[in-house]
C-alpha positions as CSV (number, residue, x, y, z in Angstrom):
1,M,16.6,-23.7,-17.6
2,A,13.9,-21.9,-19.5
3,G,11.8,-23.2,-22.3
4,L,8.9,-22.1,-24.5
5,L,5.7,-23.9,-24.5
6,G,3.1,-23.5,-27.2
7,L,-0.2,-22.6,-25.5
8,G,-1.7,-20.2,-28.0
9,N,0.0,-17.3,-26.2
10,S,3.7,-17.1,-25.4
11,L,4.7,-18.9,-22.2
12,S,8.3,-19.1,-20.9
13,T,9.2,-21.1,-17.8
14,A,12.2,-21.2,-15.6
15,S,12.7,-23.1,-12.3
16,T,15.3,-24.1,-9.8
17,K,15.8,-27.7,-8.6
18,R,14.1,-28.7,-5.4
19,S,16.7,-29.0,-2.7
20,G,14.5,-30.0,0.2
21,V,15.0,-26.8,2.2
22,G,12.3,-27.6,4.6
23,K,10.5,-30.4,6.5
24,G,6.9,-31.2,6.8
25,S,6.2,-30.9,3.1
26,S,2.5,-31.2,2.3
27,Q,1.0,-31.6,-1.2
28,H,-2.8,-31.8,-1.3
29,Q,-5.8,-31.0,-3.3
30,P,-5.7,-27.2,-3.9
31,V,-7.3,-25.1,-1.1
32,E,-9.2,-22.0,-2.3
33,L,-8.1,-18.7,-0.7
34,A,-10.5,-15.9,-1.3
35,S,-9.0,-12.6,-2.3
36,R,-10.5,-9.1,-2.0
37,L,-7.6,-7.7,-4.1
38,L,-7.7,-9.9,-7.2
39,P,-10.9,-8.3,-8.6
40,K,-9.2,-4.9,-8.4
41,L,-5.9,-6.2,-9.8
42,L,-7.6,-7.9,-12.7
43,D,-10.4,-5.4,-13.5
44,D,-11.3,-5.1,-17.2
45,E,-10.3,-1.4,-17.4
46,F,-6.7,-2.2,-16.4
47,L,-6.4,-5.3,-18.7
48,E,-7.8,-3.5,-21.7
49,K,-5.0,-1.0,-21.6
50,F,-2.6,-3.5,-23.1
51,N,-2.5,-4.9,-26.6
52,T,-0.3,-7.7,-25.3
53,L,-0.2,-8.2,-21.6
54,N,3.2,-9.2,-20.2
55,V,2.7,-11.4,-17.0
56,L,5.3,-12.6,-14.6
57,D,4.4,-15.4,-12.2
58,F,6.9,-16.1,-9.4
59,G,5.7,-19.7,-9.1
60,S,5.3,-22.9,-11.0
61,A,3.1,-23.6,-14.0
62,Y,-0.5,-24.2,-12.9
63,G,-3.3,-25.3,-15.3
64,P,-6.1,-23.0,-14.1
65,S,-3.7,-20.0,-14.3
66,L,-2.7,-20.9,-17.8
67,E,-6.3,-21.3,-18.8
68,L,-7.2,-17.9,-17.3
69,F,-4.4,-16.0,-19.2
70,N,-5.1,-17.9,-22.4
71,Q,-8.2,-15.8,-22.6
72,F,-6.0,-12.7,-23.2
73,S,-3.4,-11.7,-25.7
74,C,-0.4,-12.1,-23.3
75,R,3.1,-13.3,-22.8
76,L,3.4,-15.3,-19.6
77,C,6.7,-15.9,-17.8
78,V,6.6,-18.5,-15.0
79,L,9.7,-18.1,-12.8
80,D,10.2,-20.5,-9.9
81,V,13.2,-19.1,-8.0
82,A,11.9,-19.5,-4.4
83,E,14.6,-21.8,-3.2
84,S,17.4,-19.9,-5.1
85,L,16.3,-16.7,-3.4
86,L,16.1,-18.3,0.1
87,D,19.5,-20.0,-0.3
88,W,21.0,-16.7,-1.4
89,S,19.4,-14.7,1.4
90,R,20.6,-17.3,4.0
91,D,24.1,-17.1,2.6
92,L,23.9,-13.3,2.8
93,A,23.2,-13.5,6.5
94,K,26.2,-15.7,7.1
95,R,28.7,-13.4,5.4
96,E,31.2,-11.6,7.6
97,E,30.4,-8.3,5.8
98,M,27.2,-7.3,4.0
99,P,28.0,-6.7,0.3
100,S,27.3,-3.4,-1.3
101,S,23.9,-2.7,-2.9
102,K,25.6,-2.9,-6.4
103,Q,27.0,-6.3,-5.6
104,M,23.7,-7.6,-4.3
105,E,22.0,-6.3,-7.5
106,H,24.6,-8.2,-9.6
107,E,24.0,-11.4,-7.7
108,L,20.2,-11.1,-7.8
109,G,20.4,-10.2,-11.5
110,A,21.9,-13.6,-12.1
111,I,19.1,-15.4,-10.3
112,L,16.5,-13.3,-12.1
113,A,18.1,-13.4,-15.5
114,E,14.9,-14.3,-17.2
115,L,13.5,-10.8,-16.5
116,R,15.9,-9.1,-18.8
117,G,14.5,-7.4,-21.8
118,V,10.9,-7.6,-20.8
119,Q,8.6,-4.9,-19.3
120,F,6.0,-6.7,-17.2
121,D,2.5,-5.3,-16.7
122,L,1.2,-7.8,-14.2
123,L,3.3,-9.6,-11.5
124,F,2.3,-12.3,-9.1
125,F,4.9,-12.2,-6.4
126,W,3.1,-14.7,-4.1
127,D,5.5,-15.0,-1.1
128,T,8.7,-13.8,-2.9
129,L,9.4,-10.9,-0.7
130,N,9.4,-13.2,2.3
131,Y,12.4,-15.0,0.7
132,L,14.6,-11.9,0.8
133,H,16.9,-10.7,3.6
134,P,15.8,-7.3,4.8
135,Q,19.0,-5.6,3.6
136,A,18.5,-7.1,0.1
137,L,15.0,-5.5,-0.5
138,G,16.4,-2.3,-2.0
139,A,18.7,-4.3,-4.3
140,F,15.7,-6.4,-5.4
141,A,13.7,-3.3,-6.1
142,N,16.5,-1.9,-8.3
143,V,16.6,-5.1,-10.3
144,L,12.9,-5.4,-10.6
145,K,12.2,-1.8,-11.5
146,R,13.9,-2.2,-14.8
147,G,11.5,-5.0,-15.7
148,V,8.1,-3.4,-15.0
149,S,6.0,-1.1,-17.1
150,A,4.8,2.4,-16.0
151,D,1.3,1.1,-15.2
152,F,2.2,-2.3,-13.7
153,R,0.3,-4.0,-10.9
154,G,1.7,-6.7,-8.6
155,H,0.2,-9.0,-6.1
156,G,1.6,-11.0,-3.2
157,Y,1.8,-11.7,0.6
158,L,3.9,-10.6,3.5
159,L,4.5,-12.3,6.8
160,H,3.1,-9.2,8.6
161,K,2.4,-10.3,12.2
162,R,4.7,-11.8,14.7
163,G,4.4,-15.5,15.1
164,V,2.8,-16.1,11.8
165,E,3.3,-19.7,10.5
166,Q,6.2,-19.7,8.1
167,K,5.8,-22.0,5.1
168,L,7.1,-22.2,1.6
169,R,3.8,-22.2,-0.3
170,S,2.9,-23.2,-3.8
171,L,0.3,-20.8,-5.0
172,G,-1.6,-20.2,-8.3
173,L,-4.6,-18.4,-9.7
174,K,-7.8,-20.4,-9.5
175,D,-9.8,-17.7,-11.2
176,R,-10.2,-13.9,-11.1
177,T,-11.4,-13.9,-7.5
178,A,-9.6,-16.7,-5.8
179,I,-6.1,-18.2,-5.3
180,A,-5.3,-21.9,-5.1
181,L,-2.9,-23.1,-2.3
182,R,-1.4,-26.2,-3.9
183,G,1.1,-27.3,-1.3
184,E,3.3,-26.0,1.5
185,T,6.5,-26.9,3.4
186,D,7.7,-25.7,6.8
187,V,10.6,-23.4,6.1
188,P,12.1,-20.4,8.0
189,L,11.4,-17.2,6.0
190,F,12.0,-13.5,6.5
191,A,9.1,-11.4,8.0
192,H,8.7,-7.8,6.8
193,N,6.0,-5.3,7.6
194,R,4.4,-3.0,5.1
195,K,6.4,0.1,6.3
196,L,9.7,-1.7,5.9
197,I,8.7,-2.8,2.4
198,N,7.6,0.6,1.2
199,D,10.7,2.3,2.7
200,S,13.0,-0.3,1.1
201,L,11.3,-0.4,-2.3
202,A,10.7,3.4,-2.6
203,P,10.5,5.5,-4.7
204,D,9.9,3.1,-7.6
205,L,7.6,0.5,-6.1
206,L,4.8,1.0,-3.6
207,I,2.3,-1.2,-1.8
208,D,-0.9,0.6,-2.7
209,H,-3.5,-1.6,-1.0
210,G,-3.3,-4.2,1.7
211,V,-5.6,-6.8,3.3
212,L,-4.5,-8.2,6.7
213,H,-5.8,-11.8,7.0
214,G,-6.5,-13.7,10.2
215,D,-3.5,-15.9,9.7
216,G,-1.2,-12.9,10.0
217,R,-0.4,-12.5,6.4
218,L,-0.8,-9.2,4.6
219,E,-2.1,-9.6,1.0
220,Y,-1.0,-6.6,-1.0
221,M,-1.2,-4.9,-4.4
222,M,1.9,-3.2,-5.6
223,V,2.1,-0.3,-8.1
224,N,4.6,2.1,-9.6
225,G,5.5,4.5,-6.8
226,R,6.5,7.3,-9.2
227,R,3.1,7.3,-11.0
228,P,0.1,8.9,-9.3
229,Q,-2.6,6.3,-8.7
230,R,-6.2,7.4,-9.1
231,G,-7.8,7.4,-5.6
232,A,-4.6,6.1,-4.0
233,R,-2.5,7.6,-1.2
234,S,1.0,8.6,-1.9
235,A,3.9,6.8,-0.3
236,R,4.5,9.8,1.9
237,A,0.9,9.9,3.0
238,T,1.1,6.2,3.7
239,R,4.0,6.7,6.1
240,E,2.6,9.8,7.7
241,K,-0.8,8.2,8.3
242,S,0.5,4.9,9.7
243,S,-1.7,5.3,12.7
244,R,-4.9,5.6,10.5
245,E,-7.6,3.3,11.6
246,P,-8.3,0.5,9.0
247,V,-11.8,-0.6,8.0
248,V,-13.3,-3.9,8.9
249,S,-16.6,-4.8,7.2
250,G,-17.6,-1.1,7.2
251,R,-16.5,-0.5,10.9
252,R,-13.5,1.4,12.0
253,V,-11.3,-0.4,14.5
254,E,-8.1,0.7,16.3
255,L,-5.2,-1.3,15.0
256,T,-3.1,-1.9,18.2
257,A,-0.9,-4.9,19.1
258,D,-3.8,-6.5,21.0
259,S,-6.3,-5.9,18.2
260,E,-4.0,-7.4,15.6
261,E,-3.8,-10.6,17.6
262,S,-7.6,-10.8,18.0
263,S,-8.6,-9.2,14.7
264,A,-11.5,-10.3,12.5
265,K,-11.0,-12.4,9.4
266,N,-9.2,-9.6,7.6
267,L,-8.5,-5.9,7.6
268,I,-8.4,-3.7,4.5
269,F,-6.4,-0.5,4.4
């Protein structure tokens, strides 16, 4: 289901058929979502490290994204497996016995077959981790770690707070500072907090920075957990300092259950 499109740089695409997994589908003019992490993710110092940048987009092809990456020497893989991962995770939850990690890796490897043989430097997960059963996160990490470079960076969102609106969203890059919400469908997803993700993906993958938005989603930047990050906390420090007060617009606030529900537009930590 993959094909090569000639856009100056190398672009491969793979997708799964739309099975109508949710109701309340909404396609609209793209809505701009501001991001405080994209400028860090896409800073020139990072991009200039690579002669050819290998980019993985867990979404569908989007014109502005293609135009943005056409500015660089890159190989872009667009992989739309949202519904395949959701269907697989739901089937997993219905099984009488949870399969071994090795078996889950084998099954996920078939869904993510397009990743074989490439080391990606930049990954846009979007909502991908919310499509995965909690017990499958470790297997996903074991599949993914074979396809990322030592200095890779990843970006995505978690359903971090209880009661957050669950939607299958179509997202893409508008530019180097903003994301385009292109459509959404009401679909039950899997909610994971940052600690669960870091514990499940360790030691190879690590959420290095996070911004908690007012809608209850945590926007994150992921890095190689085995490679020291300049100015970043280690995974151990992240866990040990889970009670550390985040910063909101230069002020420190106590992140309690109540303050999460009544937080400002976003928290960065």
